[in-house]
N, C-alpha and C positions, 0 to 999 in steps of 0.2 A: 704608301698605297695611294694617298690622295694626289701626290705629285705625278705618279704614273698615269692616273686617270686624266689629269690636266693635259699631259703630253699627248695622250691618245685623242683627247678632244681637239687639240690644236692640229694634229695630223689629219683628223677627219675633216676639219674645216678647210684645210689647205687642199685636200683631195677634191672636195666638192667645189672649192672656189678657184680652181686652176685657170678658168677663163678670165676671171678678174685679175689674177696675177699676171697672166700673159698680156692682157690689155694694158696694165700699168707699166709693164716692162717696155712694150712697144711705144707708148707715149713718152717714156723716159728717153728712149733712143732718138725719137724724132726731136725731142726738146734739145738734146745735145747737138743734133745736126743743125738746129736753128740758132746755134751759138748762144743758148741760154746758160747761165752760170751753172756749172755742174753741181755745186753745193745745193742749189734750190731743187735741181732735178732729183738728186739722191734723197733729200729731205721729203719731197712730195711722194716719192715711191715708198719710203719707209712708213709715212703716215697712212697711206692706203693699205699697206701690208698689215700694219698693226690694227687698223680699224676692222680688217677682216677677221683677225684672231680674237679681238675683244668683242665683236658683235654677238648678241644673243641669238640673232637670226642667221640661219644657214642659207646659202644660196639654194635656189629652187623653191623658195616660199615656205620651207619647213622651219618651224619655230620650236626651240627647246622649252618644253613646259614641265615644271617640277611636278612630281607625282602627287596626287591628292592625299591629304592626311588620312590615316587609318581611322575608320569609324569605331567609336566605343561600342561594346556590346550593349544591348538593351538591359536596363536595370530590372532586376527581379525583386519585387516587393516582399516576396515570401521570406527572404533572408532577414529583412528588417522586422517582420512580424515574429519570426522565430527568436530573434535576439531579444525583443521586448517581452514576449511571453515566457521565455526561459528564466527571467528574473523573478517571476511570480511564484508564490507558494500555493496558489489556487490551480487545481488541475485544468488545463486548457488543451483542446484538440483542434487543430486547424484542418479543414477539409476543403476539397474542391467542389465544384458544382455537381459532380457526379457521386458525391458521398464517399469518395476515397480519402483516406487519411494522408495528409501531406506533412504534418508535423505534430508532435505532442511534447509538452515540456516534462521535466523530471517529476513534478507532482502528479501528472496524469499517468506516467509510467508506474509510479508507486501505487496509485489508486486502482488502475485498470489493467496493469501489466503492459508490456511493450507491444505496440502495434507497428509493424514495419511500414514505412512509407509505400503507398500504393495499395495497402490493404483496405478493403471496404469496412466501414464502421460496423456493419452487421456481423462481421466475423467475431467481434468481442461483445458488443451490446445488442443482444438479440430481442430485446423487449419490443413488441409491436408498437407500444405507445411511443417509445423513443424514435423509432424509425418513421412512424407517421408524422411526428413533430418535425423531424429533420426534412422530410419530403415537402411538407407544407411550407416551411420557411424558405427552402430553396426555390419553390414555385412562386411564392408571393413576395419574398424579400422582407417579410415582417418577422420580428423576433418572437420566440415562444419559449415556454419553460414547462417542466414536468417534474414530479417527484418520482424517484426511482429507488427501489430497495435491492440490495445485494444480500444473498444468504450465505455465500461461501467466500473465503474461509470462515468469516464471522459475519453477523448481521450488520449491515451498514445502510444508511439512508442518505441519498443525495438529492439536491435540487439541481437539475440539469437545465441550462439555459443556452439556446442557440440564437445567434444573430449574424447577419451579413457584415462583413468587414468593408467599410466605406473607405476606399483609397483615393488620394488626390488624383484628379483627372479622369476618374471613372464614375462620375455621378450618373451618367446615362447607362446605356447597355454595357454590361461587363463582359469583356472578351475572355478574361480569366478570373472568374469570381472566387472569392474566399469566404468561408463561413467558420466562425469560432464557436466551439461547444465548450462551455465552462461548467464545472461541477462544484457545488458547495456542500460539504459534508455536514449534515445536521443529525448524525447518529447520536451524538451525546444529548442533544435536546430531546430527541425521541425517547432515549433511554431514561432520562430524568422524568419525563412525563409518565412513562409506563411504570417506573419505579415508585413514583408517588401513589399512583392508583393501586398498584399491587400491594404496596406496603399497607395502605389503609384497609384494603379488602382482607389481606391475610392476617394482619394484626388484629382487626376487629373480630375475625372468626376464631383465631386461636387464643386470644386473650379473654374472650367472653367467659369461658368455663372457669378458669382460675379466679377471675374477678368476681364471678357469681359466688364461688366457694368462699372467698375471703369475706365478701359482704355478709353471707349467711352466718359464718362463724363469728364475725364481729357483732352482729345483732344478737346471736345466742349468748355471747359473753357479756353483753350489756344487759341482757334480759334474764332468762331462766338460769343460766350458769354463772350469774354474777358472783355468787358466793361459793361456788363449787371449785375448789382448788384442783382436784383431780381432772375435772373436765377442762378447766382452763389450760392445764399443762398439755393435755392431749390435743386440744384444739389449736394451741399456739404452735405445736410441732407440725400439724397439718398446714397451717397458714404459712409457716416458714418454707415448707416444701413447695407450696403453690407460688409463693413470691420468687423462690429460686428458679422455678420453671419459667415464670414470666421473664426473669432476667436473662436466662439462656436463650429464650425465644427472641427477645429484642436484640441480643448480641448477634445471633445468627442472621436475623433479618438485615441488620446493618452491615454485616460482613458480606452478605449476598449482594446488597445494593452497591457496595464499593467495588466488588468484582465486576458487576454489570457495567459500571461506568468506564472501566478500562479493558473490557473484553476484547476490543479490536486492536489493542496495543500489545504486540508480542514481546516477551522478555528477551534480553540480549546477553545475559550473564551465563557463564558456564558453571555448572554445579556438579560436584561429585556425589552420587547417590549413596555410596557405600557408608560413609560416616553419618549421613542423614538418616538412613534406615536404623543404624545402631542407636542414634540419639532418640528416635521415636520409641524403639523397643525399651530403652532404659526408663523413659518417662512413663510408659504404660505398665511396667512391671508390677507396681502396687495394685492396679486395677485387676491385672491378670491373676495375681495371687489371691485377691479377694474372691474372684469368680472361680478359682480352681482351674485355670487354663494355663497351659505352657506355650510360650511363644518360641518357635524354633526358627533360627535364621539360616538361610542358604545363600551366602554372599560370595562373590569372586574375590580373589586376593588382589587383583589389580583395580585401578580406578575405572569407574563407569560414569562418564560425564554426559550430561544433557544440557541443553539451553533452557534456562528457567529461572524463576524467582525462588530463592531458598525458603523463605517463610511460607509461601503458598504451597510449595511441594511438601513441606513438613505437615501442613494442614491436611493435604490429600492423604498422606501415609497414615497420619493419626486417625483420621476418620475411618479409613478402611480397616486398619488393625483393631481399633476400638469396636467397630461394628462386628467384626469377626469374633472378638472375645465375648461380646454381649449376646449376640444372636446365634453364635455357634458354640455356646457354652457347653452344651451337652456332649460335644465331641472331644472336649478337654485339650485339644491340640490345635494351634494355629500355625501354619507354615508360611514363611515369607521368603519368596524367591526373587533374586535379582539376576537377570540374564542378559548377556550380549554375546551370542555365539561367534559373531564376526563383526568387525568395525563397520562394514557396509550394511549390516542389518540393523533394524530398530532395537532400542533398549526396551526390555519388558520387566515390569515389576508386578508380581502376583502375590495376592494374599488369599490363602486357601484355608477354609475351616472344614470341620467334619460334623457340622450340626445337622438340623432337620432338613435343610434345603429350602428353596423358594419355588412355589408352583409356577409353571411356565407362563401362565397368563399374566402374572405380576411383573415378570422380569423387564419387559419393555418400558414400564412406567416407574421404575425404581427411582429415577433421577428427577421426577416431577416434584415440585414444591408440595410439602405436606402430604405426600402420598405414603401410605403405610400399608404393609401387607396385613398387619394386625394392629389396630389402633390401641387396644388394651395392652398388648405386649410392648409396643413402642413406648407408651406413657409409663408403664411400670418400670421400664429400663431408663427412664428420664430422657427419652429422645424427643427432639423437636420436629422431626420430619423434614429437616432442611439439610442434613449432613451430606447426603449424596447429591443434592442439588448444588451445594457449594463445590463439591468435588467436580461435578460436570462443568461448572463455569470456569473453574481454575484450569481444567484440562483443555477446554475450548480456547482459552487465552494462550495456552502453551502449544496449541496445534497437536494435541495428543488425543488418544482414543481410550475409552473405558469399555472393556469387553467383559460381560457377565455370563458365566456358565454355572448352572445349578441343576442338581438332581436330587429329587426327594429322597430323604433317608441317607444320603451320602455326603451332602455338604455343598458349599458354594465357592466358586473361584472368581475373584475380581482381579482382572489383569489390566494394567495401564501400559499402553504401547506408545512410546515416544517416537 
C-alpha cells in the first residue's frame, strides 16, 4: 500500500514537472551537439531528474505539508472526582452549579437511594433548609452545613455539608462549577443521647413504687414486726415480688435500648417461621395451662420464610402469644395463624384471642412505652408496660407492620405483616 502511494506521488511530480524535464532534455541535446562527453551529459540529466522526484516542493509553488496532529479532547475533571469519591464510605453527591446531580458514590446510593445523573437534588431531598443551604453556597462559594433528619424507613440523623470543589486552573470564575454534598450519619449518637435520657426518666418513674414498697417493708421488719415471724414471712414474699418486678423492668429497658441502637440496620438472614412458632408454643404451654388457656396452631405444611433475626422474631411471637394468654384469658382459646396465600404476597402472622377486647381509643397507643389500658390489671399480671414497645422496635428493624384489630366483648387480633 505504501509503495503504491510512493509511485503515485512520483507520477504526480513528473506530471507537474514536465517543463523541467523538457528543459533538461533540450540542454542535454545541445550539450551533445557541442561535443561534450556523453557520460557527463547523461549524468547531469539523471541528477536533475532525481532531484525533481526527491524534492519536497512541487513545481508551481505548492509544498507538501504533513497534516497537523489530531488534538486530544479536553479533559473532564468529573471523572477524576468520581473515581476519588467512589472509594469513600462517606455518602458524597457531586452537583453542578444548577443543583442537578452529576454523580453519587455507592454510600450515597445506600443512604439516599439512587438519583439518576441530571436529576435535581430537590427530587430526593425536599427539606427547605437543605435547598436554601445549597443555593446559598452556590451563590457565595462558601461552605455550609445543616442537621437533617429522615423518618422513613427508620429514623436517621445526618450532618450535611456542602462545599465548592476547587479544581486546578479554575481559581477565578468557574465555567463548569462542581459542588460536593457530603453526609455524616450521627443517628447512633442521637439514639445514645435519647436512650440515656429516656432510661433515666422511665426507670426513675417505674422503679419509684417498688423501691418505696421495699423500703417500707424493710423499716417495718426492723421495727414493729421485728419479732413477728408471720409478718416477716408475708412481707418477705411481697418484697421478693417487688424485686422480681424491678428485675424484669430493667431487663426490658436494656432490651429496648439495644434494639434502638440497631433499628436502622435491617437483618439479612432467612428464617423459617413454621418451626419458630412451634417452639414458642411449646415454651408457653406451662403458662397457658396455669391460666386455663388452649393455644391452637394453624400452620401451613410448607416453609414460610422471611428475612429476619431469629432471636428477635422469637421475642415478638412470645410477647404476642403471652399477652393473648394473659389478657384474653376469659376467652379460653388463643389462635395462632401463619399465612402466605401466594409467594408474591406478604407473610402474615396473626395471634387472636377471645377476651374482653380493647377500647378503640387505646388501640393507637398500645406500642408506647409504659402505656397500659389498665394499670392495675397490667401490674397484677406482672407486666412491665414495655412488651409491645419492644415488639414495635423489632418490627421496625425488620421493615414489618403491626396491625391491631379489637372489638369489645369479642377479642383482639394482633397481625404482623412482613
